[in-house]
C-alpha positions in Angstrom: -60.7 -226.2 -105.6 -61.8 -228.6 -107.7 -65.5 -229.7 -107.1 -64.6 -233.2 -106.5 -61.9 -232.4 -104.2 -64.3 -230.3 -102.8 -67.1 -232.6 -102.1 -64.4 -235.4 -100.6 -63.1 -232.6 -97.8 -66.8 -231.7 -96.9 -68.0 -235.5 -96.2 -64.6 -235.3 -94.2 -65.5 -232.6 -92.3 -69.0 -233.1 -91.8 -68.1 -236.4 -90.6 -65.2 -234.7 -87.8 -67.1 -232.1 -87.0 -70.9 -233.9 -86.2 -72.8 -230.9 -88.3 -73.0 -229.7 -92.0 -69.9 -227.7 -91.9 -69.7 -226.0 -95.8 -66.2 -226.1 -97.6 -65.4 -222.7 -99.4 -62.1 -221.4 -100.6 -60.3 -218.9 -98.4 -60.5 -215.2 -100.3 -57.5 -213.8 -98.4 -55.7 -217.2 -98.3 -55.7 -218.0 -94.8 -57.9 -220.9 -94.0 -59.7 -220.8 -90.9 -62.8 -221.5 -89.5 -66.0 -218.7 -90.4 -69.7 -219.8 -88.8 -71.4 -222.8 -90.3 -68.2 -222.4 -92.8 -64.6 -224.1 -93.0 -62.5 -221.6 -95.4 -59.7 -223.3 -97.2 -56.9 -221.5 -98.7 -56.3 -222.2 -102.6 -53.0 -223.9 -103.6 -53.3 -226.6 -101.6 -52.6 -230.2 -102.4 -55.1 -232.7 -101.7 -53.5 -234.0 -99.0 -53.2 -230.7 -97.1 -56.5 -229.9 -97.7 -57.6 -233.2 -95.8 -55.3 -232.5 -92.7 -56.4 -229.1 -92.5 -60.1 -230.1 -92.7 -59.6 -232.3 -90.2 -58.2 -230.5 -87.7 -60.3 -227.9 -87.9 -63.0 -229.9 -87.8 -61.9 -231.5 -84.9 -62.1 -228.5 -82.4 -66.2 -229.0 -83.4 -66.3 -232.6 -82.8 -64.8 -232.5 -79.8 -66.4 -229.8 -78.1 -62.8 -227.3 -77.8 -64.9 -224.3 -79.0 -65.5 -223.1 -75.7 -66.2 -219.0 -74.6 -63.6 -219.1 -72.0 -61.0 -220.9 -74.4 -61.5 -218.3 -77.0 -61.5 -215.2 -75.0 -57.8 -216.3 -73.6 -56.7 -216.3 -77.4 -57.3 -212.9 -78.3 -54.9 -210.6 -79.3 -52.2 -212.9 -80.0 -52.1 -214.5 -83.3 -49.3 -216.6 -82.4 -51.0 -218.3 -79.3 -54.0 -219.0 -81.8 -51.8 -221.0 -84.5 -50.3 -222.9 -81.6 -53.8 -223.5 -79.9 -55.3 -224.8 -83.5 -52.0 -227.3 -84.0 -51.7 -228.5 -80.3 -55.7 -228.7 -79.1 -56.5 -229.7 -82.8 -54.2 -232.6 -82.6 -55.4 -233.1 -79.4 -59.4 -232.9 -80.5 -58.0 -235.5 -83.5 -57.0 -238.0 -81.6 -59.7 -237.9 -78.9 -62.3 -239.0 -82.0 -60.2 -241.8 -83.1 -62.1 -243.8 -85.9 -63.4 -241.1 -87.5 -60.1 -239.6 -88.8 -58.7 -242.0 -91.2 -55.4 -243.6 -90.6 -53.5 -242.1 -93.1 -54.4 -238.3 -91.8 -54.3 -240.1 -88.4 -50.2 -240.6 -88.9 -50.0 -237.1 -90.6 -51.0 -235.9 -87.6 -48.2 -238.0 -85.7 -45.3 -237.0 -87.6 -46.1 -233.2 -86.6 -43.9 -234.4 -83.7 -46.5 -232.0 -81.0 -46.5 -232.8 -77.6 -49.1 -235.1 -76.3 -52.0 -232.7 -74.3 -53.6 -234.8 -72.0 -57.0 -232.0 -72.0 -58.2 -228.9 -73.7 -56.7 -226.9 -70.6 -53.5 -228.2 -70.8 -53.6 -227.5 -74.8 -54.5 -224.0 -73.6 -51.6 -223.9 -71.6 -49.3 -224.8 -74.0 -50.3 -222.4 -76.6 -50.4 -219.4 -74.3 -46.6 -220.2 -72.7 -43.4 -220.0 -74.3 -42.3 -223.8 -74.7 -40.5 -223.8 -77.9 -42.9 -226.3 -80.4 -43.0 -227.5 -83.8 -43.9 -224.4 -86.3 -47.2 -224.2 -87.5 -47.4 -225.2 -91.3 -48.9 -222.1 -93.3 -51.4 -224.2 -95.1 -53.0 -225.2 -91.9 -54.0 -221.3 -91.2 -55.1 -219.9 -87.9 -58.0 -219.8 -85.4 -59.9 -216.3 -85.3 -61.6 -216.1 -82.0 -64.3 -213.7 -83.2 -65.0 -216.3 -86.3 -64.6 -219.1 -84.4 -67.4 -217.6 -81.4 -69.7 -217.7 -84.9 -68.7 -221.3 -85.2 -69.5 -222.1 -81.9 -73.0 -219.9 -81.9 -74.1 -222.0 -84.9 -73.3 -225.2 -83.8 -76.8 -227.6 -83.6 -77.4 -229.9 -81.1 -74.7 -232.8 -81.0 -74.6 -236.5 -80.2 -72.5 -238.6 -78.4 -69.1 -240.0 -80.1 -69.9 -243.4 -78.6 -72.8 -244.6 -81.0 -74.7 -245.8 -78.0 -78.1 -244.7 -76.7 -76.8 -241.1 -75.9 -76.0 -240.6 -79.8 -79.9 -240.9 -80.5 -81.4 -238.5 -82.4 -84.0 -235.5 -81.2 -87.7 -236.8 -81.3 -90.2 -235.3 -82.0 -93.7 -236.8 -80.9 -95.1 -237.7 -84.1 -91.4 -240.1 -84.2 -91.5 -241.9 -80.5 -93.6 -244.3 -82.3 -90.3 -244.9 -85.0 -88.0 -245.1 -81.5 -87.6 -249.0 -81.7 -86.4 -249.1 -85.4 -83.8 -246.4 -84.9 -82.6 -247.8 -81.8 -81.7 -251.2 -83.6 -80.1 -248.7 -86.3 -77.6 -247.3 -84.0 -76.7 -250.7 -82.4 -76.0 -251.9 -85.7 -74.1 -248.8 -86.4 -72.4 -249.0 -83.0 -71.0 -252.7 -84.0 -69.7 -251.0 -87.4 -67.5 -248.4 -85.3 -66.4 -250.9 -83.3 -65.7 -254.0 -85.1 -62.2 -253.7 -86.7 -62.3 -250.1 -87.1 -64.9 -250.8 -90.6 -65.5 -246.9 -90.5 -62.1 -245.9 -90.5 -60.8 -248.7 -93.0 -64.0 -247.1 -95.3 -62.9 -243.5 -94.6 -59.4 -244.5 -95.5 -60.6 -245.9 -99.5 -62.9 -242.8 -99.9 -60.0 -240.8 -99.3 -57.0 -242.5 -99.8 -54.5 -242.2 -103.2 -56.6 -245.2 -104.8 -59.5 -243.8 -104.9 -60.6 -242.9 -108.4 -61.6 -239.1 -109.0 -64.4 -238.0 -111.2 -63.6 -237.7 -114.5 -64.0 -234.0 -115.9 -63.8 -231.5 -118.3 -61.0 -228.9 -118.4 -61.9 -228.0 -121.7 -58.4 -226.3 -123.7 -59.2 -223.0 -125.6 -63.0 -223.9 -125.5 -66.3 -222.5 -124.2 -67.9 -224.1 -121.3 -69.4 -228.0 -122.4 -66.5 -228.0 -125.4 -64.8 -231.4 -123.6 -61.9 -231.5 -121.9 -58.3 -231.9 -122.9 -55.0 -233.0 -122.2 -56.3 -236.5 -122.8 -58.9 -237.2 -119.9 -62.2 -238.8 -121.1 -65.1 -237.3 -120.5 -68.0 -238.2 -119.1 -70.8 -237.6 -121.9 -70.9 -235.3 -122.8 -71.0 -231.6 -121.2 -70.0 -231.3 -124.8 -73.0 -231.0 -126.6 -75.1 -227.9 -127.7 -78.6 -228.0 -128.6 -79.3 -225.3 -131.3 -83.3 -225.5 -132.1 -83.9 -225.3 -136.4 -87.2 -223.6 -136.7 -90.3 -224.7 -136.6 -88.0 -227.7 -134.2 -90.7 -230.2 -132.2 -90.2 -230.5 -128.8 -87.8 -232.0 -126.9 -89.9 -235.2 -126.8 -89.7 -235.6 -130.5 -85.9 -235.3 -130.7 -85.5 -238.4 -132.4 -87.7 -237.5 -135.3 -87.7 -233.3 -135.1 -84.8 -231.4 -137.1 -83.3 -230.7 -133.9 -79.7 -230.1 -134.7 -76.8 -231.2 -132.1 -72.9 -230.2 -132.1 -70.7 -232.3 -130.6 -66.9 -231.8 -130.3 -64.0 -234.3 -132.4 -61.0 -235.6 -130.3 -57.7 -234.6 -132.8 -54.9 -237.1 -131.3 -52.2 -234.8 -132.7 -52.6 -232.1 -130.4 -54.3 -234.3 -127.7 -57.1 -231.6 -127.4 -61.1 -231.5 -128.5 -62.0 -229.5 -131.2 -64.8 -227.6 -129.7 -68.2 -227.4 -131.7 -67.4 -229.4 -134.3 -69.8 -231.6 -136.1 -73.5 -231.3 -136.6 -76.1 -233.6 -136.3 -79.5 -233.5 -137.4 -82.5 -236.3 -137.4 -84.0 -236.9 -140.6 -87.0 -239.6 -141.4 -86.5 -242.8 -143.0 -88.1 -243.8 -146.3 -90.1 -246.7 -146.5 -89.0 -249.6 -148.5 -89.8 -253.3 -148.4 -90.2 -254.4 -145.6 -87.3 -256.1 -143.5 -88.5 -258.8 -140.5 -86.2 -261.6 -138.9 -87.6 -263.7 -136.1 -84.4 -265.6 -134.6 -85.0 -267.7 -131.5 -81.6 -268.2 -130.3 -81.0 -264.5 -130.7 -84.3 -264.5 -128.5 -82.8 -266.5 -125.9 -79.5 -264.7 -125.9 -81.3 -261.2 -125.2 -83.2 -262.8 -122.6 -80.4 -263.6 -120.0 -79.7 -260.2 -119.9 -82.1 -259.9 -117.4 -81.5 -263.2 -114.9 -78.2 -261.8 -113.6 -77.8 -261.2 -110.0 -76.7 -257.9 -109.0 -74.9 -256.2 -106.0 -78.1 -253.9 -104.8 -76.9 -251.0 -102.4 -78.9 -249.4 -99.8 -80.9 -252.3 -99.0 -82.7 -252.8 -95.6 -81.5 -256.5 -94.7 -78.8 -258.2 -97.0 -75.5 -259.8 -96.5 -72.8 -257.2 -95.9 -72.6 -253.8 -95.1 -73.2 -250.3 -97.4 -70.0 -248.2 -95.8 -71.3 -245.1 -98.0 -75.0 -245.8 -96.6 -73.7 -246.5 -93.0 -71.5 -243.2 -92.9 -74.0 -241.0 -93.9 -76.4 -242.4 -91.7 -73.6 -241.4 -88.7 -73.6 -238.0 -90.5 -77.2 -237.3 -90.0 -77.8 -239.1 -86.5 -74.8 -236.6 -85.5 -76.1 -234.1 -87.1 -79.9 -234.2 -85.6 -81.5 -236.1 -88.5 -83.3 -239.5 -89.3 -81.3 -241.7 -90.9 -81.8 -243.9 -93.4 -82.1 -247.2 -92.4 -81.2 -249.0 -95.8 -77.3 -249.8 -94.8 -77.0 -253.3 -96.6 -75.7 -254.7 -100.0 -77.6 -257.6 -101.0 -77.4 -259.8 -104.4 -81.4 -259.3 -106.2 -82.4 -260.2 -109.1 -84.0 -256.4 -110.9 -86.1 -255.8 -113.4 -84.2 -255.8 -116.7 -85.2 -251.9 -116.8 -83.1 -251.9 -119.9 -82.8 -249.4 -123.1 -81.2 -249.9 -126.0 -80.0 -248.2 -129.4 -78.9 -249.6 -132.4 -77.1 -247.6 -134.6 -76.6 -248.8 -138.4 -74.1 -247.7 -140.4 -75.5 -247.2 -144.1 -72.5 -245.0 -145.1 -71.0 -246.4 -149.0 -68.7 -248.9 -148.0 -71.1 -251.2 -146.7 -71.7 -251.9 -150.1 -69.2 -254.1 -150.7 -69.5 -257.6 -151.4 -69.0 -260.2 -148.6 -67.3 -263.2 -149.3 -70.8 -265.2 -150.0 -71.8 -262.4 -152.5 -74.3 -260.6 -150.9 -73.7 -257.1 -150.0 -72.4 -255.9 -146.0 -75.2 -253.8 -145.8 -77.5 -256.6 -146.3 -75.8 -258.8 -143.3 -76.5 -255.9 -141.5 -79.5 -255.7 -142.0 -80.3 -259.2 -140.5 -78.0 -258.1 -137.6 -80.3 -254.9 -137.0 -83.7 -256.8 -137.7 -83.1 -260.0 -135.6 -81.7 -257.6 -132.5 -85.0 -255.3 -132.8 -87.2 -258.3 -132.6 -85.4 -259.9 -129.8 -85.5 -256.7 -127.3 -88.8 -255.7 -128.6 -89.9 -259.2 -127.2 -88.7 -259.0 -124.0 -90.3 -255.4 -123.5 -87.6 -253.5 -123.6 -87.3 -250.3 -124.8 -85.5 -250.6 -128.1 -84.6 -247.2 -130.6 -83.3 -247.8 -133.9 -81.2 -245.5 -136.1 -79.1 -245.3 -139.6 -76.7 -243.2 -139.7 -74.1 -241.7 -141.9 -72.5 -238.0 -143.0 -70.9 -236.0 -146.0 -68.5 -233.8 -144.1 -68.8 -232.6 -140.3 -71.2 -230.0 -140.7 -73.6 -232.9 -141.9 -73.8 -236.0 -140.2 -77.2 -237.6 -140.6 -79.4 -239.8 -138.4 -82.7 -241.3 -140.1 -85.0 -242.8 -137.5 -86.2 -246.1 -138.3 -87.6 -246.8 -134.9 -88.6 -244.2 -131.7 -87.8 -246.0 -128.5 -91.5 -245.3 -127.6 -93.3 -247.2 -130.7 -94.0 -250.9 -131.5 -91.9 -253.0 -133.8 -94.4 -252.7 -136.7 -94.7 -253.1 -139.7 -93.8 -249.8 -140.5 -90.3 -250.0 -138.9 -89.7 -252.9 -140.8 -90.4 -251.2 -143.9 -88.5 -248.1 -142.5 -85.3 -250.5 -141.9 -85.8 -252.3 -145.6 -85.8 -249.0 -147.0 -82.6 -247.2 -146.2 -80.5 -247.0 -148.8 -76.6 -246.5 -148.2 -74.4 -243.9 -148.9 -71.7 -241.1 -148.6 -69.8 -241.3 -145.8 -68.7 -242.4 -141.9 -67.8 -240.0 -138.9 -67.9 -242.3 -136.7 -66.9 -240.9 -133.9 -69.6 -238.3 -133.7 -72.4 -241.1 -134.5 -71.3 -242.6 -131.5 -71.9 -239.4 -129.1 -75.1 -238.4 -130.2 -76.6 -242.6 -130.0 -75.4 -242.2 -126.4 -77.4 -238.9 -126.0 -80.4 -240.1 -127.2 -79.8 -242.7 -125.3 -79.8 -241.2 -121.9 -82.8 -239.2 -122.8 -85.1 -242.0 -123.7 -83.8 -244.9 -122.5 -84.2 -246.9 -119.2 -81.9 -247.0 -116.4 -79.6 -249.5 -118.0 -78.3 -248.7 -121.0 -76.8 -250.0 -124.5 -75.7 -249.2 -127.7 -75.1 -251.4 -130.2 -73.1 -250.1 -133.2 -73.7 -252.5 -136.6 -70.5 -251.1 -138.4 -68.1 -252.4 -141.2 -65.6 -249.8 -138.9 -64.4 -248.7 -141.7 -64.2 -244.9 -140.5 -64.1 -242.0 -143.0 -64.9 -239.1 -144.3 -64.0 -235.2 -145.2 -60.7 -234.4 -143.1 -62.1 -237.5 -141.5 -59.0 -240.8 -141.8 -56.7 -242.8 -141.0 -55.5 -243.0 -137.6 -57.2 -239.6 -136.9 -60.4 -240.5 -137.4 -59.7 -244.1 -135.2 -58.4 -242.4 -132.2 -62.0 -240.5 -132.4 -64.5 -243.5 -132.6 -62.2 -244.9 -130.3 -62.3 -241.5 -127.5 -66.1 -241.3 -128.1 -66.5 -245.4 -127.1 -64.6 -244.5 -123.8 -66.5 -241.7 -123.1 -69.7 -243.6 -123.5 -68.3 -246.5 -121.1 -67.4 -243.9 -118.4 -70.7 -242.3 -118.6 -72.3 -245.5 -117.9 -73.8 -246.7 -121.2 -72.7 -250.4 -122.3 -71.1 -250.0 -125.9 -70.8 -253.1 -127.9 -69.8 -253.3 -131.9 -70.7 -256.1 -134.8 -68.9 -256.1 -137.5 -70.2 -258.4 -140.4 -68.8 -259.7 -143.7 -65.9 -256.5 -144.1 -62.9 -256.4 -145.2 -61.4 -254.0 -142.9 -58.1 -254.8 -141.2 -58.2 -257.1 -137.8 -55.8 -254.8 -136.6 -58.0 -251.7 -137.5 -61.0 -253.1 -135.8 -59.2 -253.8 -132.9 -57.8 -249.8 -132.6 -61.5 -248.6 -133.4 -63.4 -250.5 -131.2 -61.3 -252.7 -128.7 -60.9 -256.6 -128.1 -63.4 -256.4 -125.0 -66.7 -255.8 -126.8 -67.1 -255.9 -130.2 -67.0 -259.1 -132.8 -66.6 -259.8 -136.1 -68.0 -262.7 -138.5 -68.3 -263.2 -141.9 -72.1 -263.2 -141.9 -75.2 -263.2 -139.2 -75.4 -266.7 -139.1 -72.0 -267.1 -137.2 -72.3 -263.9 -135.1 -75.9 -265.5 -133.9 -73.4 -267.6 -131.3 -71.6 -264.9 -129.5 -74.2 -262.1 -129.7 -75.3 -263.5 -125.4 -71.5 -262.9 -124.3 -71.3 -260.0 -126.1 -73.8 -257.8 -125.1 -73.5 -259.4 -121.2 -70.0 -258.4 -121.3 -70.7 -255.3 -122.5 -73.3 -254.2 -119.6 -70.9 -256.1 -116.6 -68.1 -253.8 -117.9 -70.1 -250.9 -118.0 -71.2 -251.5 -114.3 -67.9 -252.2 -113.5 -66.7 -248.2 -114.4 -70.0 -247.1 -112.9 -68.4 -248.3 -109.5 -65.1 -246.7 -109.9 -66.0 -243.3 -110.8 -69.0 -241.4 -110.1 -70.1 -240.7 -113.5 -71.9 -237.1 -113.9 -75.2 -237.9 -116.1 -75.1 -237.2 -119.4 -77.1 -234.0 -119.9 -77.9 -232.0 -122.3 -76.2 -228.4 -121.9 -77.8 -225.1 -122.3 
């Protein structure tokens, strides 16, 4: 089963059973309870997995696995399947709010006779009354393995979410009983008020839930990136290789460390695994490039002032349903729950990490409308942004990039994240000279990885480029699609990405295809761009926050 599917089924099974229940694949292809595990047959649809998990786990949650019943069922496979179907359905109805409405409707659709008690369900299972056949995907009950499940059951708590739901306390936790009781009362209100828990579980397991974006790489090794058009969470697709005498991980922005990245082939709709190599080099010093721009500083200051919905708070304006569900699970499994189950609007500390990527390919040597080089306008932008973020105490890095084929994508360090914006940094910025080509997609992927390694909790990637992606065997629609794909990967990984184009002759439709319209702005020079900077950066971070709420992004980790 896919990892994302298994996690959802495990959450449902644990909540219904009232104790930790591990979901594993059944080696013999038959679903059943086996000690503290629920074995599910391979090949089940997501709905079948959830329905089977609910019926099996309900036997534990409702206390149906009694020794007398298991002894009576031994030796009759038909009776075991009938009892699983009848008693599982009865137990699920008894558990009420813990069963999502969609699953409850599917159980009702089975058309089973309503058993008033566990004894009546056992009587029906052992009798000869015609009943609807148990579906094959449901599996069976194996009394010997179910007895092991009964033996492994931990202390249970009441399904009423009241005082009886209080977990066992040791002497050293008795003084905290008051706060725990308050939590139980709040959880009780949650369960009783308009079936909030049921609504939350329905959202968790319903069809509208966004699945985690993952890799299913076609024809490549593990971590080479996915195929068939899915956007990967950046990366899974990096392979770090140390050159002889390479510096340590903390020196990743300046040493000769090489990283290899995949590249998206739009025609074949698949990634080319480990296709491009990146080297980190030092930038040469030149004439200092310094820009102090108060308007840009004011725009950057706005990034830390907005209110943000903060989950897992001790009090707030709304309930955090995920945290409340986990608290219920902890209560029922005998653990002390986390009392932070509210959502509130808070002004958080900035904790912002920014990487400015400066395009220094040969195309930026072209002249803008005012006669200056595009490169000169880009230097103005990089210097002003660097000064603004550094003035507000953010972790900011500045890298310049160009390429000579897929095997030589070069990053030139101008400023590390952990060094001040000094005169040496200004000289390195003024010393970069344009040349060679632009493998834009690889530069974006590598820059995002740098951010993840060394920046703060909120991350922002600013690409300053003329948007003309061109290199050996990297041009036209192929290059545009790869660069656009890289930006999707970055945003899906929880990193804000925005692009600034100054004085470029690149057609507007090309820039829109590459960068999109939401987080990209073009202007003839930096003076015209300054008024757009604030909304552009705010929008990039808000768009990323929305995507993060929809998907549980896999962290941007380097692969072994």
